[in-house]
N, CA, C and O atoms as a GROMACS GRO file, in nm:
protein
  268
    1MET      N    1   1.023   2.304   0.976
    1MET     CA    2   1.045   2.270   1.114
    1MET      C    3   0.920   2.300   1.197
    1MET      O    4   0.892   2.229   1.294
    2ASP      N    5   0.848   2.403   1.162
    2ASP     CA    6   0.730   2.439   1.239
    2ASP      C    7   0.626   2.326   1.235
    2ASP      O    8   0.564   2.294   1.336
    3ARG      N    9   0.608   2.267   1.118
    3ARG     CA   10   0.510   2.158   1.105
    3ARG      C   11   0.550   2.039   1.191
    3ARG      O   12   0.464   1.980   1.258
    4LEU      N   13   0.675   2.004   1.192
    4LEU     CA   14   0.723   1.893   1.274
    4LEU      C   15   0.703   1.923   1.422
    4LEU      O   16   0.659   1.837   1.498
    5GLU      N   17   0.734   2.045   1.462
    5GLU     CA   18   0.715   2.084   1.602
    5GLU      C   19   0.569   2.074   1.643
    5GLU      O   20   0.539   2.027   1.754
    6ILE      N   21   0.479   2.116   1.557
    6ILE     CA   22   0.336   2.107   1.586
    6ILE      C   23   0.294   1.962   1.604
    6ILE      O   24   0.220   1.929   1.696
    7LEU      N   25   0.340   1.875   1.514
    7LEU     CA   26   0.305   1.733   1.524
    7LEU      C   27   0.356   1.672   1.655
    7LEU      O   28   0.288   1.590   1.716
    8ILE      N   29   0.474   1.712   1.696
    8ILE     CA   30   0.531   1.660   1.821
    8ILE      C   31   0.452   1.712   1.940
    8ILE      O   32   0.415   1.634   2.029
    9ILE      N   33   0.426   1.840   1.944
    9ILE     CA   34   0.352   1.900   2.055
    9ILE      C   35   0.212   1.840   2.067
    9ILE      O   36   0.163   1.818   2.178
   10GLU      N   37   0.149   1.813   1.955
   10GLU     CA   38   0.013   1.758   1.956
   10GLU      C   39   0.011   1.605   1.968
   10GLU      O   40  -0.093   1.543   1.951
   11ASN      N   41   0.126   1.546   1.997
   11ASN     CA   42   0.137   1.400   2.014
   11ASN      C   43   0.085   1.322   1.895
   11ASN      O   44   0.022   1.217   1.912
   12GLN      N   45   0.110   1.371   1.775
   12GLN     CA   46   0.065   1.303   1.654
   12GLN      C   47   0.174   1.212   1.596
   12GLN      O   48   0.151   1.143   1.496
   13LEU      N   49   0.290   1.212   1.658
   13LEU     CA   50   0.398   1.125   1.613
   13LEU      C   51   0.436   1.031   1.726
   13LEU      O   52   0.455   1.074   1.840
   14SER      N   53   0.448   0.904   1.694
   14SER     CA   54   0.491   0.806   1.794
   14SER      C   55   0.642   0.813   1.812
   14SER      O   56   0.712   0.877   1.733
   15ASN      N   57   0.690   0.749   1.915
   15ASN     CA   58   0.835   0.742   1.936
   15ASN      C   59   0.902   0.675   1.818
   15ASN      O   60   1.010   0.717   1.776
   16ASP      N   61   0.840   0.570   1.763
   16ASP     CA   62   0.896   0.502   1.647
   16ASP      C   63   0.906   0.597   1.527
   16ASP      O   64   1.004   0.593   1.453
   17SER      N   65   0.806   0.681   1.509
   17SER     CA   66   0.809   0.778   1.399
   17SER      C   67   0.922   0.879   1.418
   17SER      O   68   0.991   0.914   1.323
   18LEU      N   69   0.940   0.924   1.541
   18LEU     CA   70   1.047   1.019   1.569
   18LEU      C   71   1.184   0.956   1.544
   18LEU      O   72   1.273   1.021   1.491
   19VAL      N   73   1.200   0.830   1.582
   19VAL     CA   74   1.326   0.760   1.558
   19VAL      C   75   1.350   0.748   1.408
   19VAL      O   76   1.463   0.765   1.362
   20GLN      N   77   1.245   0.718   1.330
   20GLN     CA   78   1.260   0.708   1.185
   20GLN      C   79   1.301   0.842   1.124
   20GLN      O   80   1.381   0.845   1.031
   21ILE      N   81   1.249   0.951   1.177
   21ILE     CA   82   1.287   1.084   1.129
   21ILE      C   83   1.435   1.109   1.157
   21ILE      O   84   1.507   1.159   1.071
   22ILE      N   85   1.481   1.074   1.278
   22ILE     CA   86   1.622   1.091   1.313
   22ILE      C   87   1.710   1.006   1.222
   22ILE      O   88   1.813   1.053   1.174
   23GLU      N   89   1.670   0.881   1.198
   23GLU     CA   90   1.747   0.793   1.110
   23GLU      C   91   1.752   0.847   0.967
   23GLU      O   92   1.856   0.842   0.902
   24LEU      N   93   1.640   0.899   0.919
   24LEU     CA   94   1.634   0.955   0.785
   24LEU      C   95   1.727   1.076   0.772
   24LEU      O   96   1.800   1.089   0.674
   25CYS      N   97   1.723   1.164   0.871
   25CYS     CA   98   1.813   1.280   0.870
   25CYS      C   99   1.959   1.235   0.873
   25CYS      O  100   2.043   1.290   0.803
   26GLY      N  101   1.987   1.134   0.953
   26GLY     CA  102   2.123   1.080   0.961
   26GLY      C  103   2.170   1.027   0.828
   26GLY      O  104   2.287   1.043   0.791
   27SER      N  105   2.080   0.963   0.754
   27SER     CA  106   2.120   0.908   0.624
   27SER      C  107   2.141   1.020   0.522
   27SER      O  108   2.233   1.011   0.440
   28TYR      N  109   2.059   1.125   0.525
   28TYR     CA  110   2.080   1.238   0.434
   28TYR      C  111   2.211   1.311   0.464
   28TYR      O  112   2.278   1.359   0.374
   29LEU      N  113   2.245   1.319   0.593
   29LEU     CA  114   2.370   1.386   0.632
   29LEU      C  115   2.490   1.294   0.619
   29LEU      O  116   2.604   1.339   0.627
   30ASN      N  117   2.466   1.166   0.598
   30ASN     CA  118   2.572   1.064   0.596
   30ASN      C  119   2.652   1.070   0.726
   30ASN      O  120   2.774   1.075   0.725
   31LEU      N  121   2.578   1.068   0.839
   31LEU     CA  122   2.640   1.073   0.971
   31LEU      C  123   2.713   0.943   1.001
   31LEU      O  124   2.662   0.834   0.977
   32GLN      N  125   2.833   0.957   1.053
   32GLN     CA  126   2.911   0.843   1.099
   32GLN      C  127   2.991   0.886   1.220
   32GLN      O  128   3.032   1.002   1.231
   33THR      N  129   3.015   0.793   1.311
   33THR     CA  130   3.104   0.824   1.422
   33THR      C  131   3.245   0.841   1.365
   33THR      O  132   3.275   0.796   1.254
   34ILE      N  133   3.330   0.906   1.441
   34ILE     CA  134   3.468   0.927   1.396
   34ILE      C  135   3.534   0.792   1.368
   34ILE      O  136   3.603   0.776   1.267
   35SER      N  137   3.514   0.697   1.458
   35SER     CA  138   3.575   0.566   1.442
   35SER      C  139   3.528   0.496   1.315
   35SER      O  140   3.610   0.444   1.239
   36ASP      N  141   3.397   0.495   1.292
   36ASP     CA  142   3.344   0.430   1.171
   36ASP      C  143   3.391   0.499   1.044
   36ASP      O  144   3.425   0.434   0.946
   37TYR      N  145   3.394   0.633   1.047
   37TYR     CA  146   3.438   0.708   0.931
   37TYR      C  147   3.585   0.680   0.900
   37TYR      O  148   3.622   0.661   0.784
   38SER      N  149   3.667   0.678   1.004
   38SER     CA  150   3.810   0.655   0.982
   38SER      C  151   3.835   0.515   0.924
   38SER      O  152   3.920   0.499   0.837
   39LYS      N  153   3.763   0.416   0.973
   39LYS     CA  154   3.778   0.279   0.921
   39LYS      C  155   3.732   0.270   0.776
   39LYS      O  156   3.801   0.210   0.693
   40GLU      N  157   3.617   0.328   0.746
   40GLU     CA  158   3.560   0.319   0.612
   40GLU      C  159   3.647   0.391   0.509
   40GLU      O  160   3.659   0.346   0.395
   41ASN      N  161   3.708   0.502   0.549
   41ASN     CA  162   3.786   0.584   0.456
   41ASN      C  163   3.936   0.564   0.469
   41ASN      O  164   4.014   0.633   0.404
   42LYS      N  165   3.976   0.469   0.554
   42LYS     CA  166   4.118   0.437   0.574
   42LYS      C  167   4.202   0.561   0.608
   42LYS      O  168   4.308   0.586   0.552
   43ILE      N  169   4.148   0.638   0.704
   43ILE     CA  170   4.213   0.758   0.755
   43ILE      C  171   4.231   0.737   0.905
   43ILE      O  172   4.147   0.674   0.970
   44SER      N  173   4.339   0.788   0.961
   44SER     CA  174   4.359   0.772   1.106
   44SER      C  175   4.250   0.848   1.182
   44SER      O  176   4.192   0.945   1.132
   45TYR      N  177   4.223   0.802   1.301
   45TYR     CA  178   4.124   0.865   1.388
   45TYR      C  179   4.159   1.013   1.409
   45TYR      O  180   4.073   1.100   1.397
   46ASN      N  181   4.286   1.039   1.441
   46ASN     CA  182   4.329   1.178   1.463
   46ASN      C  183   4.323   1.261   1.336
   46ASN      O  184   4.292   1.380   1.341
   47GLY      N  185   4.351   1.200   1.222
   47GLY     CA  186   4.339   1.270   1.095
   47GLY      C  187   4.196   1.314   1.068
   47GLY      O  188   4.172   1.424   1.019
   48VAL      N  189   4.101   1.228   1.101
   48VAL     CA  190   3.959   1.262   1.085
   48VAL      C  191   3.923   1.377   1.179
   48VAL      O  192   3.857   1.473   1.138
   49LYS      N  193   3.967   1.369   1.305
   49LYS     CA  194   3.935   1.472   1.403
   49LYS      C  195   3.986   1.610   1.359
   49LYS      O  196   3.922   1.711   1.387
   50LYS      N  197   4.101   1.614   1.291
   50LYS     CA  198   4.162   1.741   1.254
   50LYS      C  199   4.108   1.798   1.123
   50LYS      O  200   4.113   1.919   1.102
   51CYS      N  201   4.056   1.712   1.034
   51CYS     CA  202   4.029   1.757   0.897
   51CYS      C  203   3.885   1.737   0.850
   51CYS      O  204   3.858   1.755   0.731
   52ARG      N  205   3.794   1.701   0.936
   52ARG     CA  206   3.657   1.676   0.892
   52ARG      C  207   3.558   1.758   0.974
   52ARG      O  208   3.590   1.806   1.083
   53ASN      N  209   3.436   1.774   0.919
   53ASN     CA  210   3.328   1.847   0.985
   53ASN      C  211   3.269   1.759   1.095
   53ASN      O  212   3.200   1.661   1.067
   54ILE      N  213   3.295   1.794   1.220
   54ILE     CA  214   3.249   1.715   1.334
   54ILE      C  215   3.142   1.793   1.409
   54ILE      O  216   3.159   1.911   1.439
   55LYS      N  217   3.032   1.725   1.438
   55LYS     CA  218   2.922   1.784   1.516
   55LYS      C  219   2.888   1.690   1.630
   55LYS      O  220   2.880   1.568   1.611
   56LYS      N  221   2.866   1.745   1.747
   56LYS     CA  222   2.827   1.666   1.862
   56LYS      C  223   2.674   1.661   1.867
   56LYS      O  224   2.608   1.764   1.876
   57ILE      N  225   2.619   1.540   1.861
   57ILE     CA  226   2.475   1.518   1.865
   57ILE      C  227   2.447   1.414   1.974
   57ILE      O  228   2.504   1.305   1.971
   58PHE      N  229   2.362   1.448   2.067
   58PHE     CA  230   2.331   1.357   2.177
   58PHE      C  231   2.458   1.313   2.250
   58PHE      O  232   2.470   1.198   2.292
   59ASN      N  233   2.552   1.406   2.264
   59ASN     CA  234   2.677   1.384   2.335
   59ASN      C  235   2.771   1.284   2.266
   59ASN      O  236   2.859   1.226   2.331
   60VAL      N  237   2.753   1.264   2.136
   60VAL     CA  238   2.839   1.176   2.056
   60VAL      C  239   2.890   1.258   1.938
   60VAL      O  240   2.812   1.329   1.875
   61ASN      N  241   3.019   1.248   1.908
   61ASN     CA  242   3.076   1.318   1.793
   61ASN      C  243   3.049   1.241   1.664
   61ASN      O  244   3.075   1.121   1.655
   62PHE      N  245   2.996   1.312   1.565
   62PHE     CA  246   2.966   1.254   1.436
   62PHE      C  247   3.036   1.332   1.326
   62PHE      O  248   3.058   1.453   1.339
   63ILE      N  249   3.069   1.263   1.219
   63ILE     CA  250   3.120   1.326   1.097
   63ILE      C  251   3.003   1.346   1.004
   63ILE      O  252   2.923   1.255   0.983
   64ILE      N  253   2.992   1.466   0.947
   64ILE     CA  254   2.892   1.494   0.844
   64ILE      C  255   2.965   1.498   0.712
   64ILE      O  256   3.051   1.583   0.692
   65ASP      N  257   2.931   1.407   0.623
   65ASP     CA  258   3.001   1.396   0.495
   65ASP      C  259   2.899   1.371   0.384
   65ASP      O  260   2.889   1.261   0.331
   66ASN      N  261   2.823   1.475   0.352
   66ASN     CA  262   2.718   1.459   0.251
   66ASN      C  263   2.744   1.539   0.124
   66ASN      O  264   2.650   1.568   0.048
   67ASP      N  265   2.868   1.575   0.100
   67ASP     CA  266   2.901   1.653  -0.021
   67ASP      C  267   2.902   1.565  -0.143
   67ASP      O  268   2.928   1.613  -0.253
   0.00000   0.00000   0.00000
């Protein structure tokens, strides 16, 4: 994390690069919104909310399912 912070502070990463990093992290975490996760896994929205690992990122609730 320190290396990434240094690159950001020194303006060595473009906005596009930062977005790619966020997208890459999202794919490793298998981030999905509650709605998308419930549809993909055929689980009710409320069932997902009660039984899954939910994290709020940028004011949006996401399911982390990378097991």
